[in-house]
Steps between C-alpha positions, in 0.01 A plus 500: 500500500255761639481664163422164338216432751364856462504452124319178525234650716462792261463262205235295677311815605506630140382162366216484758388851412489422129312175570239694702454758223456226250239329715310829541497546115382142445191555698427851381162525308521520123286775349367475137328746288111432493378341178341722253126554540307313240190672361241268332348634178123579551259233374217666311146353478276689269174353643257758639283801432644835368390849403684762311513788259606524135555760237634524147397576148395342184443529120232340282288523190138579418347388170168631360374261246277772361625730359808273491769680689717432799730701738726451786447538868732602790462593863564418867337277764514490885310282747484231764568130505393202725574134477584168656783249429541137565857355492559130424875432500630763264173536310284800595138515397308820562181687434528888462259778437555870439311823429667788328415854396599510137539759227596331178380721226557604133336658202490457129659736250366304207266686260264206531424598856716800599460568873347156586632411843505214759594504866446300819460600864563179686626152451464193731632145470463173684778261411659175592879494545745206462862560611817318603674640805874532529498591873389859510481533115174406327467514119139424393253488217144627544172514316128542548203736481526875414215750545512866407315784337522620142398854409467591137424844344479635156488883408139618485348185663412413850740203530446197715662302778469153637657261757656206320636162623801352319818315587853562598828307501855585599787439739712658757778476765436546880788540747488472874634800694558536879228383743172457336541708183557404131538693179391394153511600140235373269378499135143440391337481165131600530221451244167662589324391178278729303168675544235692307546868470281498194286805429636675808829519304339562161509157353226244442699185573512319836790380714720738313752615769767280654773564756800307622810611676833392652579604857838515683486576869688470827357410836572474875316234711467440874465128596309403821652226709774447254709197609875545483 
């Protein structure tokens, strides 16, 4: 009988202990892994003023209507850029100007004017830009005024130089980098028209020397107050 009572007490004690453990577990706090941190993609707004630097090279052609010969030009360019953008939705309108040291040059090997040469020392453009922004990527077309010098020489003559105004048209791609920086690649076709070298180049005709070129260059711009 005693064994039976002791066994009952033991069973009850064991049952009570298990119940207490279960109660403790039921109120124990549940820990979960923190949710992953969500990083929002930056929102770019191209509106604002910027300055930068550019550099590249080009190729072109000069035609001398008298004596009737032409030749190719090649060379490099490097300079500075400044501009302002306005963004409306995805559309970006801009006005940009640049001033570059330039050395596009070439000379003729034709017997009609062997040694005749053309080069320029500087080129400046003032252009409008129209682009469509995909966030931090901005493809665009551009066009406007081009101004540069044309220097023409012929063997045995003094030669002549002038500053001519012409036109330019092209396109490019600008990509936003970290913070306030962007990088761009650009192509421009430039036509500076023609001028009169005349007797200074040994010919009697006027407006006989023309110059046009194609420029490919890269640039790096810093945007002031760029909203992101």
